[in-house]
C-alpha positions as CSV (number, residue, x, y, z in Angstrom):
1,X,-196.7,-101.2,-33.5
2,X,-198.2,-101.6,-30.1
3,X,-200.4,-99.4,-27.9
4,X,-197.5,-98.0,-25.9
5,X,-195.7,-96.8,-29.0
6,X,-198.9,-95.0,-30.1
7,X,-199.2,-93.4,-26.7
8,X,-195.6,-92.2,-27.0
9,X,-196.4,-90.6,-30.4
10,X,-199.5,-88.9,-28.9
11,X,-197.4,-87.6,-25.9
12,X,-194.8,-86.2,-28.4
13,X,-197.5,-84.5,-30.3
14,X,-198.9,-82.9,-27.2
15,X,-195.4,-81.9,-25.9
16,X,-194.5,-80.2,-29.2
17,X,-198.0,-78.9,-29.9
18,X,-198.2,-80.7,-33.2
19,X,-201.5,-80.9,-35.1
20,X,-200.8,-83.8,-37.4
21,X,-198.5,-86.9,-37.5
22,X,-198.2,-89.7,-40.0
23,X,-196.1,-92.9,-39.8
24,X,-195.7,-95.6,-42.4
25,X,-193.9,-98.9,-41.7
26,X,-194.0,-101.9,-44.0
27,X,-197.7,-102.5,-44.5
28,X,-198.8,-100.4,-41.6
29,X,-199.9,-96.7,-41.8
30,X,-201.0,-94.5,-38.9
31,X,-202.2,-90.9,-39.2
32,X,-203.2,-88.8,-36.2
33,X,-204.7,-85.4,-36.7
34,X,-206.0,-82.7,-34.3
35,X,-209.1,-81.0,-35.6
36,X,-209.7,-77.3,-35.0
37,X,-212.4,-78.3,-32.5
38,X,-209.6,-79.7,-30.4
39,X,-210.3,-83.5,-30.7
40,X,-208.0,-86.1,-32.1
41,X,-208.9,-88.5,-34.9
42,X,-207.0,-91.5,-36.3
43,X,-207.2,-93.3,-39.5
44,X,-206.2,-96.9,-39.6
45,X,-206.5,-98.9,-42.9
46,X,-208.6,-102.0,-43.2
47,X,-206.8,-105.1,-41.9
48,X,-205.1,-103.4,-39.1
49,X,-205.8,-105.1,-35.7
50,X,-208.4,-103.3,-33.6
51,X,-205.9,-102.9,-30.7
52,X,-203.8,-100.5,-32.9
53,X,-206.8,-98.1,-33.0
54,X,-206.4,-95.1,-30.6
55,X,-209.6,-93.4,-29.6
56,X,-209.9,-89.6,-29.8
57,X,-208.1,-87.9,-26.9
58,X,-208.7,-84.5,-25.4
59,X,-206.3,-81.7,-26.3
60,X,-204.0,-80.3,-23.7
61,X,-203.3,-76.6,-24.2
62,X,-204.4,-74.4,-27.1
63,X,-205.0,-75.9,-30.6
64,X,-202.2,-74.9,-33.0
65,X,-202.9,-73.6,-36.4
66,X,-201.7,-75.5,-39.4
67,X,-199.0,-73.8,-41.4
68,X,-200.4,-72.1,-44.5
69,X,-199.9,-73.9,-47.7
70,X,-196.9,-72.6,-49.7
71,X,-195.4,-73.2,-53.0
72,X,-191.8,-74.4,-53.5
73,X,-190.8,-71.0,-54.8
74,X,-192.3,-67.7,-54.0
75,X,-191.8,-64.3,-55.6
76,X,-191.3,-61.2,-53.3
77,X,-191.5,-57.7,-54.8
78,X,-190.0,-54.6,-53.3
79,X,-189.8,-51.0,-54.7
80,X,-186.3,-51.6,-56.1
81,X,-186.0,-55.2,-57.0
82,X,-187.8,-58.5,-57.5
83,X,-186.2,-61.7,-56.2
84,X,-187.2,-65.3,-56.5
85,X,-187.0,-67.2,-53.3
86,X,-186.9,-71.0,-52.9
87,X,-188.6,-72.0,-49.7
88,X,-187.1,-75.1,-48.0
89,X,-189.8,-76.8,-46.0
90,X,-189.6,-79.5,-43.3
91,X,-190.1,-83.0,-44.8
92,X,-190.8,-84.4,-41.3
93,X,-192.2,-83.6,-37.9
94,X,-189.5,-83.1,-35.2
95,X,-187.1,-80.7,-33.5
96,X,-185.1,-78.2,-35.6
97,X,-181.4,-77.8,-34.9
98,X,-179.2,-75.3,-36.8
99,X,-175.9,-77.0,-35.8
100,X,-174.6,-80.6,-35.3
101,X,-174.2,-80.0,-31.5
102,X,-174.9,-77.4,-28.9
103,X,-172.3,-74.5,-29.0
104,X,-171.2,-75.3,-32.6
105,X,-171.5,-72.8,-35.5
106,X,-174.8,-73.2,-37.4
107,X,-174.6,-75.1,-40.7
108,X,-175.8,-71.9,-42.5
109,X,-176.6,-68.3,-41.6
110,X,-178.5,-65.4,-43.3
111,X,-176.2,-64.1,-46.1
112,X,-174.3,-67.4,-46.6
113,X,-174.0,-68.9,-50.1
114,X,-175.3,-72.5,-50.3
115,X,-174.8,-75.2,-52.9
116,X,-177.1,-77.9,-54.0
117,X,-176.8,-80.9,-51.6
118,X,-175.4,-78.8,-48.8
119,X,-176.6,-79.6,-45.2
120,X,-178.8,-76.7,-44.0
121,X,-180.0,-78.1,-40.6
122,X,-180.9,-81.2,-38.6
123,X,-184.4,-82.3,-37.6
124,X,-184.6,-84.8,-34.8
125,X,-187.5,-87.1,-35.0
126,X,-188.0,-90.0,-32.6
127,X,-184.3,-89.9,-31.5
128,X,-183.1,-90.0,-35.1
129,X,-181.1,-87.0,-36.5
130,X,-182.1,-86.2,-40.1
131,X,-179.9,-83.9,-42.1
132,X,-181.9,-81.5,-44.3
133,X,-180.1,-81.0,-47.6
134,X,-180.6,-78.0,-49.9
135,X,-182.1,-78.6,-53.3
136,X,-181.1,-75.2,-54.4
137,X,-178.0,-73.0,-55.0
138,X,-178.2,-69.4,-53.8
139,X,-178.0,-67.2,-50.8
140,X,-179.8,-67.8,-47.5
141,X,-182.1,-64.7,-46.9
142,X,-184.3,-66.0,-44.1
143,X,-184.3,-68.6,-41.3
144,X,-187.9,-69.1,-40.2
145,X,-187.4,-71.4,-37.2
146,X,-185.5,-70.8,-33.9
147,X,-182.9,-73.4,-32.9
148,X,-184.4,-76.2,-30.7
149,X,-188.0,-75.5,-31.6
150,X,-190.5,-78.1,-32.9
151,X,-191.4,-78.1,-36.6
152,X,-194.3,-79.6,-38.4
153,X,-194.4,-81.4,-41.8
154,X,-194.4,-78.7,-44.5
155,X,-193.4,-75.8,-42.2
156,X,-191.0,-73.3,-43.8
157,X,-187.4,-73.6,-42.6
158,X,-185.3,-71.4,-44.9
159,X,-185.7,-69.0,-47.8
160,X,-183.0,-69.1,-50.5
161,X,-182.5,-66.4,-53.1
162,X,-182.0,-68.3,-56.3
163,X,-182.1,-65.5,-58.9
């Protein structure tokens, strides 16, 4: 990985207001994180050439908050019923798309029944389209992200009623 590739990653992070990015290739690992104070830090393992190190850079815009930690399944309680929800989270940083192309019907909508291994959405990361597959069977009860919006690693995408 050269300096220009690292600069592109930092530009993508600023453009999508991301607070953390991690990349692993072969024996190379790069992690860039924006601290609440608004500065960037990097961690580069020992043995990585010095030219791969990126110094802290100023933040453009407002610092974004990290998504709150959540468990794989949450329990919501209402006056009438209790339902168990499986929360599908983003496994990568990228741009969220509900359908395979603009103008197409979304893969899933609220109220749709989904099966295990069914495509729920696509996340574009560095020009690669990644299908996000359901690990659960049930009914979609919530879509947390708008089409075309950036998502961070671990951000909630869907809630599926499994019980």
